[in-house]
C-alpha positions as CSV (number, residue, x, y, z in Angstrom):
1,M,5.6,73.1,-32.9
2,D,7.0,76.5,-34.0
3,L,4.8,79.1,-32.3
4,E,5.3,81.7,-35.0
5,S,3.9,79.3,-37.7
6,A,1.0,78.1,-35.6
7,S,-2.3,79.5,-36.6
8,P,-4.5,80.9,-33.9
9,A,-7.3,78.8,-32.5
10,L,-10.5,78.6,-34.4
11,R,-13.0,80.7,-32.5
12,I,-16.5,79.0,-32.4
13,L,-19.6,80.5,-31.0
14,F,-22.1,77.7,-30.1
15,V,-25.7,78.4,-29.2
16,E,-28.1,75.8,-27.9
17,D,-31.0,76.2,-25.5
18,D,-31.2,72.5,-24.5
19,A,-28.8,72.0,-21.6
20,L,-28.1,68.3,-22.4
21,V,-27.5,68.9,-26.2
22,R,-25.4,71.9,-25.3
23,E,-23.1,69.9,-23.0
24,L,-22.8,67.0,-25.4
25,T,-22.0,69.2,-28.3
26,R,-19.5,71.2,-26.2
27,A,-17.6,68.0,-25.7
28,L,-17.7,67.2,-29.4
29,L,-16.3,70.6,-30.2
30,A,-13.5,70.5,-27.6
31,R,-10.0,70.4,-29.3
32,E,-6.7,72.1,-28.7
33,D,-7.0,74.1,-31.9
34,R,-10.5,75.5,-31.1
35,E,-11.7,78.1,-28.7
36,V,-15.4,77.4,-28.0
37,C,-17.8,79.9,-26.4
38,V,-21.0,78.2,-25.4
39,C,-24.3,80.1,-25.0
40,A,-27.8,79.1,-23.9
41,S,-29.6,81.9,-25.8
42,A,-29.4,84.2,-28.7
43,E,-29.2,87.2,-26.3
44,E,-26.2,85.7,-24.5
45,A,-24.6,85.1,-27.9
46,L,-25.1,88.7,-28.9
47,R,-23.4,89.8,-25.8
48,E,-20.4,87.6,-26.7
49,L,-20.4,89.0,-30.2
50,E,-19.9,92.5,-28.7
51,R,-16.8,91.2,-26.9
52,G,-14.9,89.7,-29.8
53,R,-14.6,88.1,-33.2
54,F,-15.6,84.5,-34.1
55,D,-14.8,82.4,-37.1
56,L,-17.8,80.2,-36.9
57,L,-21.3,80.2,-35.5
58,I,-23.1,77.0,-34.7
59,T,-26.7,77.5,-33.6
60,D,-29.9,75.7,-33.1
61,V,-32.6,77.0,-35.5
62,N,-35.2,77.2,-32.8
63,L,-34.2,79.4,-29.9
64,P,-36.5,81.2,-27.5
65,S,-37.1,84.9,-28.4
66,M,-34.9,85.0,-31.5
67,S,-34.5,82.3,-34.1
68,G,-31.1,80.8,-35.0
69,M,-31.6,82.2,-38.5
70,A,-32.0,85.8,-37.2
71,L,-29.0,85.3,-34.9
72,A,-27.0,84.0,-37.9
73,R,-27.9,87.0,-40.1
74,R,-26.7,89.3,-37.3
75,F,-23.6,87.3,-36.8
76,I,-22.7,87.5,-40.6
77,G,-23.5,91.2,-40.6
78,L,-20.7,91.6,-37.9
79,H,-18.3,89.0,-39.4
80,P,-19.0,88.7,-43.1
81,A,-16.1,86.3,-43.7
82,A,-17.2,83.9,-41.0
83,A,-19.1,80.7,-41.4
84,V,-22.5,79.4,-40.1
85,I,-23.9,76.0,-39.3
86,I,-27.6,75.9,-38.5
87,A,-28.6,72.8,-36.5
88,S,-32.1,71.5,-36.4
89,G,-34.0,68.4,-35.1
90,Y,-35.9,68.3,-38.4
91,P,-35.0,68.7,-42.1
92,L,-34.5,72.3,-43.1
93,E,-36.0,73.3,-46.4
94,L,-33.9,76.4,-46.8
95,D,-31.9,77.6,-49.7
96,F,-28.6,78.2,-48.0
97,G,-27.0,79.1,-51.3
98,R,-28.8,82.5,-51.1
99,Y,-27.0,83.2,-47.9
100,G,-23.5,82.5,-49.3
101,A,-21.0,79.7,-49.6
102,N,-20.2,79.8,-45.9
103,W,-23.6,78.5,-44.6
104,R,-24.5,74.9,-43.9
105,S,-27.2,73.0,-42.1
106,A,-26.9,69.9,-39.9
107,A,-29.6,67.5,-38.6
108,K,-29.5,66.9,-34.8
109,P,-28.2,64.9,-33.2
110,I,-24.9,65.9,-34.9
111,E,-22.3,63.1,-35.0
112,A,-18.7,64.0,-34.2
113,E,-17.5,63.1,-37.6
114,Q,-20.2,65.1,-39.4
115,L,-19.4,68.2,-37.2
116,D,-15.7,67.9,-37.7
117,A,-16.2,67.5,-41.5
118,L,-18.4,70.6,-41.7
119,I,-15.9,72.7,-39.7
120,E,-13.1,71.5,-41.9
121,E,-15.0,72.3,-45.1
122,L,-16.1,75.7,-43.9
123,C,-13.1,77.0,-42.0
124,V,-9.8,75.4,-42.9
125,P,-9.6,76.7,-46.6
126,R,-10.1,80.3,-45.4
127,R,-7.6,80.0,-42.6
128,R,-4.9,78.8,-45.0
129,G,-5.6,81.5,-47.5
């Protein structure tokens, strides 16, 4: 592969407070073309956001002390062109259209194919353009 034409790794910030779900999803996200930063809380994720830029936030909707939605709004405020996937163990009745075209939701447990399809849909067109 020509290093000059290779696009940089997709930087993903993944936030999940449940340790088992966090580790299983970390394994699903692992790929050579992705750099995944895994956090157990919104506070930890906010510290990571101070350190660098991310292309995608994947977060549980229910986090202790700060909701995944509040975290996602802060994330998009810092990275307006980035994408967001909100994960929930129950159906979300939210109008994601009002947040923009780069927001999606996913029901947990998230299957590998579903996760990869969402990432492809949200991130690949922007990275090519």
